[in-house]
C-alpha positions in Angstrom: 99.1 109.9 82.1 102.0 110.6 80.3 104.9 108.0 78.8 108.2 108.7 78.4 108.0 107.1 75.0 105.6 109.1 73.4 102.6 111.5 73.7 100.1 111.4 76.9 97.1 108.9 77.0 93.8 109.7 78.3 93.9 109.3 81.9 94.0 105.5 83.0 93.9 103.9 80.2 96.7 101.3 79.5 97.1 98.0 77.2 99.1 96.2 80.1 98.9 97.2 83.7 102.0 95.4 85.6 101.3 95.4 89.5 104.0 94.4 91.6 104.2 95.7 95.8 107.5 97.2 94.8 109.3 98.5 91.9 112.6 97.2 91.7 113.5 96.0 95.3 113.6 92.1 95.8 113.9 89.4 93.3 110.0 89.2 91.9 110.3 93.1 91.4 113.5 93.1 89.3 111.9 90.3 87.3 108.6 92.6 86.9 110.7 95.8 86.3 112.7 94.1 83.4 109.8 92.5 81.6 107.9 95.9 82.0 110.6 97.9 80.0 110.8 94.9 77.5 107.2 95.5 76.7 107.2 99.1 76.7 110.6 99.4 74.2 108.0 97.2 71.9 105.7 100.3 71.7 102.9 98.8 74.1 101.1 101.3 76.2 102.4 100.0 79.7 102.2 101.1 82.9 103.4 99.9 86.4 101.5 100.1 89.2 103.5 99.8 92.9 103.2 100.2 96.9 106.0 102.7 96.4 108.1 103.6 93.4 112.1 104.3 93.4 112.5 106.8 90.2 110.5 109.6 88.6 109.6 107.5 85.5 106.1 108.9 84.6 104.5 105.5 83.7 105.2 104.0 87.2 102.6 105.0 89.3 103.1 105.2 93.2 104.8 107.8 95.7 108.3 107.7 96.0 109.7 105.6 99.0 111.8 108.4 100.0 109.1 111.3 100.6 107.2 111.5 103.7 104.2 109.9 102.1 106.5 106.9 100.8 107.6 106.6 104.0 104.0 106.5 105.7 102.8 103.8 102.9 105.6 101.7 103.9 104.8 102.0 107.5 101.2 100.9 107.0 102.4 97.8 105.5 102.5 96.4 109.0 98.3 96.4 109.1 98.7 93.4 107.2 99.9 91.5 109.5 97.6 92.0 112.6 95.8 88.5 112.0 99.2 86.4 112.7 99.1 88.0 116.5 96.7 85.9 117.1 98.8 82.5 116.5 101.6 83.4 119.0 103.1 79.5 118.1 103.4 80.7 114.5 106.5 79.8 112.7 109.1 82.0 111.4 108.7 82.4 107.7 107.2 84.1 105.3 103.4 84.7 105.7 100.7 87.5 103.9 97.1 87.4 105.2 95.9 89.8 102.5 94.2 91.2 105.7 94.2 95.2 104.9 95.3 96.6 102.0 97.1 100.0 102.1 95.1 102.6 103.2 97.3 105.3 100.8 97.5 102.5 97.9 96.6 103.6 94.4 94.1 101.1 93.5 93.5 99.3 90.3 90.4 101.0 89.9 92.0 103.8 88.6 93.0 102.1 85.6 91.2 100.6 82.7 93.7 98.4 81.6 93.2 95.7 78.6 95.1 93.1 80.7 96.3 93.1 84.0 100.0 91.5 84.7 99.9 90.5 88.3 103.2 89.3 90.1 104.2 89.7 93.9 101.2 91.8 95.3 101.2 91.1 99.1 102.1 93.4 102.2 98.9 95.7 101.7 99.7 96.0 97.7 95.6 95.1 96.9 92.9 92.9 98.4 91.8 90.3 96.5 88.4 91.2 96.0 89.5 94.1 94.1 90.3 91.9 91.4 86.6 90.6 91.1 85.9 94.2 90.0 88.6 94.0 87.3 86.6 93.7 83.2 90.1 92.3 81.3 92.2 88.9 81.6 94.5 88.5 84.0 97.9 87.2 83.9 99.5 86.0 86.9 103.5 85.4 87.2 104.2 83.6 90.2 107.4 84.2 92.3 106.4 81.9 95.4 103.7 80.1 95.9 101.2 82.7 97.7 99.0 83.1 95.0 97.7 79.5 95.9 98.0 78.8 99.4 95.9 80.2 103.0 98.4 82.7 103.0 102.2 81.4 103.3 104.5 81.7 100.8 106.9 78.2 101.1 104.8 75.3 101.6 107.2 73.2 103.2 106.3 69.9 103.6 102.8 71.2 104.1 100.2 69.5 101.3 97.2 71.9 102.5 97.1 73.8 99.3 96.3 70.9 97.4 92.9 71.0 99.4 92.0 74.1 101.5 94.7 74.6 103.8 93.2 74.7 107.7 95.5 73.1 111.1 98.4 75.8 109.5 101.2 74.6 110.5 103.1 77.6 109.7 100.4 79.4 112.1 101.1 76.8 114.8 97.5 76.3 114.6 95.3 73.1 115.3 91.9 74.5 114.3 90.5 73.6 110.6 88.9 76.7 110.2 91.9 78.8 110.6 93.1 82.1 108.9 94.4 79.9 106.7 91.2 78.2 105.6 89.4 81.5 105.5 92.0 82.7 102.9 92.3 80.2 101.1 88.4 80.1 100.4 88.1 84.1 99.9 90.5 83.1 97.1 88.4 80.3 95.6 85.0 82.5 95.5 87.4 85.5 93.9 89.0 83.8 91.3 86.2 81.6 90.1 84.7 84.9 88.5 88.7 85.8 86.8 89.8 84.8 83.7 93.7 84.0 84.9 96.3 82.4 83.0 99.3 81.7 85.2 102.5 81.7 84.6 105.3 80.1 86.2 109.5 80.8 85.9 110.2 77.4 86.6 108.6 73.6 86.0 108.7 73.1 89.6 106.4 76.1 91.2 103.9 75.1 87.6 103.6 71.7 89.3 102.8 72.8 92.8 100.5 75.1 91.0 98.5 72.4 89.1 98.2 70.2 92.2 97.0 73.3 94.0 92.7 73.4 94.8 93.0 77.0 93.3 95.0 76.5 90.0 94.1 73.1 89.0 91.8 73.8 86.3 93.7 77.0 84.9 95.8 77.5 82.0 99.5 77.4 83.7 102.3 78.0 81.2 106.3 78.0 82.3 108.2 81.0 81.4 112.0 81.7 82.6 112.7 85.0 83.9 114.3 86.9 81.5 117.7 88.9 81.2 118.9 92.0 79.0 121.5 89.8 76.9 123.2 93.2 76.4 124.4 92.9 80.1 124.3 89.3 80.5 126.3 87.3 77.9 128.5 85.0 77.5 132.7 86.1 77.4 136.2 84.4 77.0 136.2 82.7 80.1 140.4 83.8 80.6 139.1 87.6 79.7 136.6 87.4 82.9 139.0 85.5 85.2 141.2 88.4 84.4 138.6 90.8 85.0 137.2 89.4 88.6 140.8 88.9 89.6 140.3 85.1 89.6 143.9 83.0 89.1 143.4 80.6 85.8 144.4 77.8 88.4 141.5 78.5 91.0 138.3 76.4 90.2 135.1 78.6 90.4 131.9 77.8 91.6 128.5 80.1 90.8 125.6 79.4 92.0 122.2 81.9 91.8 118.6 82.5 93.6 116.2 84.9 93.3 
């Protein structure tokens, strides 16, 4: 495994292994990528494992998303959604069953990390059972609620994640022992064996994690998403208006999301 910042390291040996389904596509991926670059710039042996990658950086593992293999990998992400077809009355929304990990993925077991930093790992990136085979601490940075629910990414008004899910409104289910309960119990069994520290980018998400049945007893830290301050930095407001073509008398409303 050759680093772009130095000599090759023994195959599989890394200090920090970042894991995210996509390299830079999507808010979670961009946040993960920024952290990965910053950690690596501090001369730490860091590697990024993703389902498909978008450039030729030697410290990122995954087939190129434009290659035949990459396109096949992305097509197979649909396999993970098979259980949802048994719930014809499910609501529209993000729900990841973690049913069928992508058979063409590069697996966690290929690496020997000292620490694994998980981010958004759905769409067949891994099976939660794979985490039980890790012999190192895990940091899990949350980008939505999936890590502590029975499959939904946003709980809406449901508080099932505080117990053990079941009768999932997003699945349109009236059954206690539905797929959401199956998944949250599987997570409970696996997570109980792991050394996990949970990181949330907001107090709101951290508070939800603390209320969950899975992470209530875990260490939970709030660390806001970072930015490259060489790029994102304050400038004179008149200069900014001039560059953006905004006249001085016009009001400006700014909002952001991820």
